[in-house]
Each structure stands twice: as C-alpha cells, then as structure tokens.
N, C-alpha and C positions, 0 to 999 in steps of 0.2 A: 350311383356310378353306372354308366352304360356298359362298361367292360365287365367280363366275368373276373370275380376276385377269389372265389373259392368253390370247391367242388361239394361243399357240405352246407346245408341249411343252417342258419344261427340267428340268434336275436341279441342285439348289443345294446347295452344300457350305458348312458354317460355317467361319468364320475359323479356328477351331482344328482343323478337319478331323475333329471328333468326331462330327458328325451330317451326314447327307445326306437331302434331301428330294426327292420326285419330284412332278411336277405335270405332268398329261396333258391335252392338248386333243384333241378329237374329230378324228380324221384326216379330212382333206378328201375323200379317195376313198371314205369309208365303211368303210374297212378297220378291224378291230378288233385291239388288241394281244393278243398271246399272252404267256405267262409268259417264254418264252425270248427274246422279242423285248424284253421289259422288262430282262431280265438283260443283254441286249447293249446296251441303251441305258445302263444304269448303268455298264457296263464302259467304254464309249466316253467316259464323263464321270469316269473314274478312280475310281469307286465300286466297291471290290473286296472289302471286308471288313465284317463285321458286318451283312450284309444280312438283313432280316426276311423270310424265305420265305413266311411265312403272308400278309403284307401284299401281296407280289407276286402270290400265287395269288388273293387276294380282289379286288385291283385288276383283275386280268385277267377273272375270273369275273364281277364285278358291274359291270363297265365304269364304274369310278369316274372322272369327269372333273372338271375345273375345281376341284380341291381339292388343296392342297399337303399331302403326307402324309410323316411321318417314315419313311423307308424303310430306313435303316442307322444304326447306332451303333457308335463305337469303344469301346475300353477305356482309361480314363485311367490313366496311370502314378501310383504312389504312392511317395513318399520314404520311406526307412527312418526309424526312431525312433532318436534319439540314446541312447547308453548312459547309465545313471543309477545313483546309489548309493542304497541304502536303508540308513539308519543306525538302529541300535538304541539310541540315546541322544539327548539333546536337544543339537543342535548350535548352537543359538542361544538360550540361556536369556535371559529378559528381565531378570534380576537384580532383579526386584521382586515382592512378593507379590500374588497375584490377589485381587480383591475379589469375594466370592460374591454370588449373587442377593439374599440376605437382608441384605447390607451388611456382614457379618462379613469379616475378613481372613484369608486362608488362608496362614499363614507356612510351611506344609509345601511350598508351590509354589516357594519360593526355593531355588535350587541354587548355593550357592557352590562346592559340591563334588558332582560326579556320581561314584559308585562303580562299579567293575566288578570282576569275579571272573576269575581265571585260566581260560582256555578259553571264556569268553564270546564269542559272535559279535558283534562290534561293527558290522560293515557287510557287506553284500552287493551285488556288482555285477551288474546286468543288462546284457549287451553290447548294442550297437547292432544293428539289424537292416537287412538289404538292402532296397532298394526293389524294387517290382514293375514289369515291363515294361508299357507302354501301347502301343496299337496304334490307328492312325487308320482311318478309312473308306477312306482311300486306300492302306492296307496299309504305312504307315510305322511303323517300330518306335521307341518312345520310352522310353529307359531311365530308371528311377527312380533318384534319388540314394540312395547308402547313408548311413545315419545316422553321426553323428560319434561315435567312441569317446572315452572319457575316460581320462586317464592314471591308472596305479596310485596308490592312496593312499600318501602319504608321512607320516612322523612315527616315533615310537618307541614300543616297548612292546607291538607286536602283530606278527602274522606272516600271510602268505597264500602258499600254495603254488601257487595257480592264478590269482592276481589276481581271483578271484570272491568268495571267502569269507575275511573278515578276523577274526582271532581274538586275543584278548587273551594276553599272555604272563605276566601277573602280576596279583595283587590290587592294586588301587590306584584312584587318581582318573583320569577320562578328560576330556580338554579338546579342543576343536576351535577352532584359531587359525590364521588366514592359511592356510586349506585344508590345514592339517596336523593329524594327530591325535597326541596326547601322552598316553600312559598312564605315570604315574609313582606311586611309593609314596606312601602318606599313612598317618597314624596314625589308626586307627580302634579306639575303645574302646567295647565292648558293655555294660559294667557301669557301675555308679555310681562317681563320684569322691568321696573324702572326704579328711579331714586326713592319713590315713596313706598314701594312694597317689596324692594329687591334686597332685603337682608335675610339670608337664610343661614340657619345653623342646625344641621340635621345629622343625626348619627348614622342613618342609612344611606341608600342610593338616592340621587335626585335626577329627575328627568323634567326637562322643561321644554315644552312643545313651541313656544313662541320665541320672540326676540328678547334679549337682554341688554338693556340700555345702560349707558354710562352711570357710574356711581353705585352699581349693584355690588353686593358682597355675598359669595356663596362659599359656605364651608361644610364639607361633607365627610363623614367617616367612611363612606362607600365611594361609588363612582358618580361622576357628574356627566350628563348627556344633555347637549343643547341642540335642538333642531333648527332654531332660528339664527338670525344675525347677532353677532356679539360685538359690543363696543369696549370702551375702557372700564373693564370690571376687575374684580379680584375673586380668584378661585383658588381655594385650598381643598384638595381632595386627597383621601386616604387611598383610593385606588386610581382607576383610569379616568381620563377626561376626553370626551368625545364631542368635537365642535363640527357639525356636519356642514355647516355653511362658512365656517371660518371666523377669524378674529381680527378686527380693525381697531387696534388699542390706542392709537394716537400717541404712543409714547407712554401711557400711563397704565396700560393693563398689566396684570400679574397673574401668573398661573403656577401653583406648585402641586404636583401630582405624585402620589406615593406609588403609582404604577405607570402606565404608558399614557401618551398623548396622541390622539389622531385629530387632524384639523384639515379642512379644506385649504386654508391658508392662515398664516400668522404674520400680521404687520404691527410694527410699533409696540412690541410688548416684552416683558421680561418673563421667561418661560423655564421651567425646570421640571424634569420628570426623573423619578428614581429608576424607571425602566427605559424604554425605547420612545422615539418620537417619529411619527410619519406624517407628512404633509405634501401638498403640491408645491406651495411656495412659502418661503421664509424671506420676510423683508424687513430691513431696519429693526432688527429685534436682537435681544440677547437670549439665546437658546441654549440650554445645557441639558444633556442626557447621561443618565448614569450607565447606559448601554450604547445602543446605536441610533443613528438618525438616517432615515430613508426619505428622500424627496423623489416623488414620481408623479405621473400624469402628464398631460400635454404641455402644461406651461412649467414644468418642473424646473425650478431654479431657486438659488439662494443669492439675494442682493442686499448688500449693506449688513451692518450689525456684526455680532460675534456669535458664532455657532461652534459649540463644543460638544464632543462625544467621548466616552471612554474607550469604545471598541472600533467604531467604524462610522464613517460618513459616506453616503452614497447619493450622488446628485449628478443629473445631466449637464447643468450649466452653473458655474459659479461666477458671480460678478456680471458686469455688463460692459457694453462699448463706451459708456461714459466713465469707466474706470472708477465706479463707486467703491470706496474702501470696504472691504469684506474680509473677515478673518474666519478661517475654518481651522479648528484645533482638535487633535485626537491624542488619546493616551493620557499620561499623567506628568505633571510638572514637578520641579525640584521642591516647591512648597508642600506638596502632597507627600512626597518621599520624606521630608523633614518632620512632617506630622506623624508619619508611621514610626519613625525613630523615636521621637519624643513620647508617644504613647507607650512603646515597648519599655522605655526607660522608667517612665512613671509607674508603670505596672510592676516593674522589678522592685522599685523603692516602696510601693505600697505592700508588696509581699514581705519584704524585710521588716516594715514597721508592724504588720500583723503578726510576724514571727516573734518580735520582741514583746508585743502585747501578750501573746500566748504564754511566752516564758514568765512574764511577771504575774499574770493571772494563776499559773501553776503554783507560783511560790506563795501568793497571797491565800489561795485555797488551803494550803497547808497551815497558814498562820492564823487564819481568821478565828479559829476556835481555841487559840492558845493565848496566854498572858492576859494582862489586865482588860478589864472592860472597854476602857478608852481605846486601847491599842486594837482591840477586836472590831470596835465601831470604825475606826479609821480604816482598817483594812477592807470592810465591807463597802465603805464609801468610795475607796479607790478602785474596788472590783468594778462597782457600778460605772464610774468614770471611764474605765478602760473598756468596758463592754460597749458603752456609747460610741467610743472612738472606733472600736472594731467594727461595729455595725456601719458606721459612716464609711470607713475604708473599703469594706466589702461591697457597699453601694457604689461607691466611686469606681472601684475596679471594674465591676460588672458594666458600667456605662462606658468606661474607657475601652473595655474588652469588645463591646458591641461595635463601637466606632471603629476599633482596630480591624475587627472581622471585616466590616463593610469596605475599609480602604484596601485591605489585602485582597479582597474579592475583586475590587476595581483593578488592582495591579495585575491580577491574573488575567482578566479581560482585556487589559491594555498590552499584553505581550506582542500580540500581531496586529496592533492598531494600524489603521490606514485610513486614507481619504481617497475615494474613487470619483473622478469626475469624467463621466462617459462621454461628454461632447466637448465642451469649451471651458477653459480657464481663462478668464480676462485679466489684463494688467490691472493693478489696484488690489488684487487678492492676496492676502497673506496666508501662508500655509504653515501651520505648526504641528509638528509631531513630537510628542514628549517635550524635551527641552530645546529642541532644534526648531529653527523657522527660517522661511525664505519669503521674499516679496516677488510675485510674478511680475515681470516687466514687459514680456511679449506674450500675445495670445497663444495658448497652448491647446492641442487637440488630443482628446482621449488620453488621459493621464492618471496613474495611480501614484500616490505619494505615501512614504512610509520611513519610519526611523531605522537608519542603518549607520553603524560606525560614527555615532554622534552627530550625523547630519540628516537632512531630509533627502531621501532618495527618490528619484523620478523614474517611473517605469512606464514605457510606452504601451498602450493598448490598442486593440482594433477599435476604431471609432464606430459608434452606433449611428445609423442613418436617422 
C-alpha cells in the first residue's frame, strides 16, 4: 500500500503461513534499517523461509516506509494423482446408434459385440504419484498426500504380469460389467452366408461381416450382428440384433430378439423384439416391440404392414400418398388384459390345490408308520404321488408367474402409451391405442395420438421442418 497505515513497524504472516509481509515505519531516532537488521526483524517474527533477498536489499537501500510488502513466500504442498486405467475399448457403449450432423443414422456406431484379438493390449494402468512437500514461511514442513492406487483389474480372458499392462489371452468379445472385464469366445464369420453354409446354432454372440442370403438360419444365445445385406432369413437371438445395412425379406424373413433390434431398414419381414426397435424405414412388415419403436434418419417412415409397440412409436411420416394401408398400434388390447385375469385365476387355483395336497400329506405322514403293513405301503405310495403332483403344480405356477410378471410390466409401460407422427400421417393409416382405433381419412400434420376416455385422442404438435 502506498499510504501510511501504521505508526509502528510490523511483520504480518498470513493465516496459512504461506506469505509474510513487512511494514516499516520511520525509526523515531532517525536510525536507518540495514539489511541485516531486517533479517533479524523477520527472524524475531518467525519468518525463516522463502525470504525475498532482493526485496530486503531494496527496502534497506531505498528506505521504503509505510508500505506493506510481500517479503517471503512458502511452497504449497501438492497431493499426488490417483492411479487410473486407460482402456483400449469402449467400457460404456450407449447401445444406440448415433445421429450424424446431416440427420442420417450411423448403425456402425452400435456395438452389441466388441471384438478383441489374442495379444491385444486391453488396458494400461498409470500408478498413483506421491505428493510433494510444502514449506511455510515459518519453516514448517507440510507433507502432500499420496494418490490412491486402484485395485488390479478382475475378470477372465486376459493376463497381466506387472498389474500395469493387461493383455487378451484369446480372440473373442470383450465386455466391461460391474467393474470386471470378460473376454469370451464368439462366432465371427468373415465371408457371406448362403443356403449351403448358412445354418448357425451358437450359444454365444454371432458376428457376420458379409452378406446373409435367403434360406439362412441363425440361432444365437447372445447377440447377432450382420454387417452386410440381409435377405429372407430367420434369426432367433437371445439378445440384440443389429443389421447395419438392413433387411429385405421378401415377405419370408423372420427375426425374434430377446433384446433390442437396430436396422437400417426392414422390408417384408416378421420382426419381434422383447425390448425396443430402431430403424430408418419399416415397409410392409409385421413389427412388434415389447417397449418402444423409434424411426429416424433422412428417409424415416413407416409404410404398409402392422407396427405395434407397448409404450411408444415415434416416426416422422406414417403411410404415403398412395394411401397404402398401414397400422400403428400402442398399448395393450383386451386379449392381453383377459390373459392377465386368467393367469391370476389359474395361480389362485394352483395355490388352493397345493394347500389341499399339503393337508393330505400332513395326514399321511402321521399314518405311514401306523397300522398294518399293507396300509403303511399304500400311504407311502400316495405320498409319492402327491409329491409328484405338488412339484408339477409348483413348476406350472412358476411359469405362469413369470408370464404374469412380464404382462404386468407391459401394462405398466403402456400407461402413457402414445404414437407421435412428427410430420405427416397419410390417409389409409389406422391408429390404434389400447382398445380404441381410428382410420385417418385426411392428411394430418404433426400429430400425437393417445388413449383417453375410451377413444383415440388427437393432439396437435409443432411440425418439424
């Protein structure tokens, strides 16, 4: 400060002891401070480290008074950096294709399966670093904290001799789940599939880099990914199905997916996914999704066929100017509701039957060791018969309960079911929400359809250019 702030000389140390300031007042006896006297003054006030010698000399030489000057600075401690892993694969795939800037959909960005080769480095660990010491102007040492190290990677299919570099032990697929890496075998086919070699039955994931011609049959316990063109084939998959170039089924193709389906386009096929379905175009197909259906991309449209989803259908254009008959359906129908009622009723009946069996078993258990040998033998035979029936009923109930749980989950997802057509709905399109339906007779622009009061409710939206 340029202004006089005190009539007395002082040394001020900051609260964290990382800075010290010197303020000199003119000595009353006219004495001038020397550099050695200033050092002694700082020492008396516990300032022992980080002193700026040039400032000391300048203050003494130029007789700088009535100004607080930063005269000493400590060194702050730094904490070490935590250890980290750098992975050479995507540890958190989104599961959805990305939309390019031009509006097209990149189906090559979907990774149901990421492949790895034997000897590939899958991860590298950078160890933590130690912190550096700090030192205050009062000459106190402050230790920096060491960074926290991470545990070695866990999983299977890879090795590390130093817990630094992790290397794949086999060709296969790589997954990252629950902080564990799993590398397992997968069936990878680089050539085309045709009628002669096109029958596949594999427990794991299947990746086909070529085309799949008519007559081929693919059954997979995992996911199915096809890079090439797909014709009238059959796919049964336990998980996702990804068709990067789409499917032209000629009315004979069939897909059943235990997960989601992603396809450039689907034409002339029967398609069902337990999860959701995403495509650019659906044409003349029967398409069923256990969750939602999203149609996106530059040519995004649904033309012809029947398209059904439990929760939602999003599509820019439904139908065409030729008024091709097209049905869009969301929610649950009366048949599904009746099935839920029937399953509940059957479960109650089974519970009553199991209760009756348990009562009789308790009675027989008391009698099996009493009375004549013949009677005891009959009791034991009856016990075995009842136990077999009980096991059968328990198995049946488990099966019915699983189906009931799935249907009730669908009912929950269908509560706010709707169909969103962001651009045009053409005449010839049938809209069905739950048990209500309407046939579009005039071209509609930007409309949302949902079930309200026993009818299909039409809600105007802002049109998308």
